[in-house]
C-alpha positions, 0 to 999 in steps of 0.5 A, a space after each residue: 497535455 494530450 488526452 492519453 497523458 492526462 489519462 496516464 496521469 489520472 491512473 497514477 493518481 488513482 493508484 496513489 490514492 489507493 496505496 494512501 488509503 491502505 497506508 492510512 488504514 494500516 497505520 491507524 490500526 497500529 497507532 489507535 487500534 492495536 493499543 486497546 487489544 489488551 482491554 478486549 474480552 470475550 464479551 466486547 471484542 466483537 463489536 469493537 472488531 468484527 463489523 469494522 473488519 467485515 466492512 473493510 474486507 468488502 471495501 478493500 477487496 474491490 479496491 485491490 482489484 483496481 490497484 492490480 489493474 492500475 499498477 499493471 497499466 501504469 507498468 505497461 505505460 512506463 515499460 520503456 522508461 525507468 519509471 516502470 520499477 515503481 508500479 511493478 514494485 507496487 504490483 508486487 507488494 499488492 500481491 504479497 499483501 493479498 497472499 498474506 491476507 487471504 492465507 494468514 489473516 482471513 482465517 483469524 477474521 473468520 474465527 473472531 466473526 464465528 465467536 471466541 469464548 475462551 479468553 486464552 484463545 482470543 489473546 492468541 488470535 489477537 496476537 497473531 492477527 496483530 503480528 500479521 497485520 504489522 507485516 501487512 502494513 509494512 507491505 502497504 508502506 512499501 506501496 506508498 513509498 513506491 508511488 511517491 518515488 514514482 511522482 518524485 521521479 517524474 518531477 525530477 525529470 520535468 525539472 531538468 532537460 532530457 540531456 541532463 538525465 543519467 542514462 542508467 536510472 533516467 533520473 534528472 541530474 542538476 548541472 554541475 556549478 563552478 565555484 569561483 574563488 
């Protein structure tokens, strides 16, 4: 494998790692954190919520920049193949998830970090925050499925000769087998 191809593959793997981290974090929220939301009160929500969200925000802000750059490089590198659509889908989903986060989720994060003293307001904020995060987890799932599709597509292309590929999608098509009676 040539050095350029190895770097190209490493970039795709880096992007897959990043989308996997988002996927795991998001589904962990839905499966393990959201179910305890009814037990959170104005007295206990802060320690259960704010430090973790602030740490995640710092980490994922940097990682999102890496993802944007990685997706652009991967799309550019695949610009002449059908594989370009996978990183472009990741790029679109990252941009939409980032806008959703900055416009809708960060204000709730800020309000919770400032301290909510009303149980009714806490219930409203947590409910809205969870709804927005369910949407964001959907976007993170699209990112992951797109990168999975990229690697599956690469494997299918590698398993079959170039002449057996569909010209429209670049997908490998196994040769048709004759059935003998």
